[in-house]
C-alpha positions as CSV (number, residue, x, y, z in Angstrom):
1,M,-38.7,22.1,2.4
2,S,-34.9,21.6,3.7
3,I,-32.7,18.8,1.8
4,H,-31.2,16.3,4.7
5,T,-28.1,14.5,3.7
6,N,-26.7,11.7,5.9
7,P,-23.6,13.0,7.9
8,R,-20.3,10.8,7.4
9,P,-20.6,8.4,10.0
10,E,-18.1,8.6,12.9
11,L,-15.1,6.2,13.0
12,T,-14.1,3.9,15.6
13,V,-10.7,4.4,17.2
14,D,-10.1,0.8,15.4
15,Q,-11.4,2.2,12.1
16,K,-8.8,5.0,11.8
17,E,-6.2,2.7,13.2
18,M,-7.0,0.6,10.3
19,L,-7.1,3.5,7.8
20,F,-3.8,4.7,9.0
21,F,-2.0,1.4,8.4
22,I,-3.7,0.9,5.1
23,Y,-2.3,4.7,4.2
24,E,1.4,3.5,5.4
25,E,1.4,-0.4,4.1
26,G,0.9,1.4,1.0
27,K,4.0,3.6,1.3
28,L,5.5,0.4,2.4
29,A,5.0,-1.1,-0.7
30,R,5.9,2.1,-3.0
31,D,9.4,2.1,-0.4
32,V,10.1,-1.5,-1.4
33,Y,9.7,-0.9,-5.0
34,I,12.2,2.3,-4.8
35,S,14.5,0.7,-2.7
36,L,14.6,-2.8,-5.1
37,G,14.4,-0.6,-8.2
38,K,17.9,1.0,-7.1
39,I,19.5,-2.4,-6.4
40,H,17.8,-4.0,-9.4
41,K,17.9,-1.9,-12.5
42,N,17.8,-4.1,-15.1
43,E,14.0,-4.6,-14.1
44,G,12.0,-1.9,-15.2
45,I,9.0,-3.3,-13.7
46,F,9.8,-1.6,-10.2
47,T,9.6,2.2,-11.6
48,L,6.1,1.1,-13.0
49,M,4.8,-0.2,-10.1
50,Q,6.8,2.4,-7.2
51,T,4.1,4.8,-9.7
52,I,1.0,2.8,-9.2
53,K,1.8,2.3,-5.5
54,Q,2.2,6.4,-5.2
55,N,-1.4,6.8,-6.1
56,H,-2.4,3.8,-3.8
57,V,-0.9,6.2,-1.1
58,E,-2.3,9.2,-2.1
59,L,-5.8,7.4,-2.8
60,A,-5.2,6.2,1.1
61,R,-3.9,9.8,2.4
62,G,-7.2,11.1,1.3
63,I,-9.3,9.0,2.8
64,C,-7.7,9.6,6.1
65,N,-8.0,13.1,5.4
66,T,-11.5,12.9,4.9
67,H,-12.2,11.0,8.3
68,G,-9.9,13.1,10.1
69,V,-6.7,10.5,10.3
70,E,-3.5,12.4,11.0
71,T,-0.9,11.6,8.2
72,S,1.0,14.9,8.1
73,H,3.4,13.8,10.5
74,V,4.4,10.9,8.1
75,Y,7.3,12.2,5.7
76,E,6.7,10.5,2.7
77,N,10.0,11.6,1.0
78,M,11.7,9.6,3.7
79,I,12.2,6.0,1.8
80,G,11.9,3.1,4.5
81,K,11.0,4.9,7.8
82,F,7.8,4.0,9.3
83,D,6.1,5.0,12.6
84,S,4.6,1.3,12.5
85,P,7.0,-1.2,14.1
86,V,4.9,-4.1,12.4
87,L,5.6,-2.3,8.9
88,Q,9.6,-1.2,9.4
89,T,10.3,-4.7,10.4
90,L,8.4,-5.9,7.3
91,Y,10.2,-3.1,4.9
92,D,14.0,-4.0,6.6
93,S,12.9,-8.0,6.1
94,C,11.4,-7.3,2.3
95,I,14.6,-5.4,1.3
96,E,17.3,-7.8,2.7
97,T,15.7,-10.8,0.8
98,G,15.1,-8.9,-2.3
99,S,18.7,-7.6,-2.1
100,R,19.7,-11.0,-3.3
101,S,18.7,-11.2,-6.7
102,R,16.1,-10.2,-9.0
103,L,13.7,-13.3,-8.6
104,D,14.0,-12.8,-4.9
105,A,13.2,-9.0,-5.1
106,L,10.0,-10.1,-7.5
107,E,8.7,-12.7,-5.2
108,V,9.0,-9.6,-2.4
109,C,6.8,-7.6,-3.8
110,E,4.4,-10.4,-5.1
111,F,4.3,-11.1,-1.1
112,V,3.7,-7.4,-0.6
113,E,1.1,-7.5,-2.7
114,H,-0.8,-10.3,-1.5
115,T,-0.3,-8.8,2.1
116,G,-1.6,-5.6,0.9
117,I,-4.9,-7.4,-0.6
118,E,-5.8,-9.5,2.2
119,D,-5.2,-6.3,4.8
120,I,-7.5,-4.8,2.6
121,E,-10.2,-7.4,2.7
122,Q,-9.8,-7.6,6.1
123,T,-10.1,-3.7,6.4
124,S,-13.1,-3.0,4.7
125,I,-15.6,-4.9,6.7
126,G,-17.9,-2.7,8.6
127,M,-16.3,0.2,7.0
128,P,-18.7,2.9,5.3
129,D,-19.0,3.3,1.8
130,D,-16.8,5.9,0.8
131,V,-13.8,3.9,2.7
132,V,-15.5,0.8,0.9
133,S,-14.9,2.2,-2.3
134,V,-11.1,3.3,-2.5
135,Y,-10.6,0.4,-0.7
136,D,-12.2,-1.2,-4.3
137,Q,-9.7,0.8,-6.0
138,L,-6.7,-0.2,-4.0
139,K,-7.3,-3.4,-4.1
140,K,-8.0,-3.8,-7.7
141,A,-4.7,-1.8,-8.7
142,S,-3.2,-4.7,-6.4
143,L,-4.5,-7.5,-8.4
144,D,-3.1,-5.7,-11.7
145,Q,0.2,-5.3,-10.1
146,L,-0.1,-8.8,-9.4
147,D,-0.7,-9.9,-13.0
148,F,2.6,-8.1,-13.8
149,L,4.7,-9.6,-11.2
150,E,3.7,-12.8,-11.8
151,S,4.6,-12.0,-15.4
152,A,8.0,-11.1,-14.3
153,I,8.9,-13.5,-11.6
154,Y,7.9,-15.8,-15.0
155,R,10.5,-14.4,-17.1
156,A,13.2,-14.4,-13.7
157,A,12.8,-17.6,-13.1
């Protein structure tokens, strides 16, 4: 008697691109927190957030690796550098806006979290269960981060 396991479903090229995008978008959020934390040294939330986002990057990288999506060309320690021109432009814009004031920085981070949640929800559609499970973890963490940010925005306003 043999036990048959279901092989991991092969992802389409588009699905693999989405996995990579979510991975790099997590790096963007982490990098925004790192960069704005250096500018606004008196706002401790940025340190907490970058730690949480590092976990996001690691989880997203892991699911990429599981599905054969190459991430080794991304230098995670190069803050503010991205493969995606869209994410590069978004990062640059976030830092420009967030450098104006602590409140602007917190609102930029809130925007980044909302955008990430929307992207996770969209890219989860049609993905295999293992990807959806990881994305659910990422979404929950982002929702928790939004709660922290909303409290910080309230204090800063």
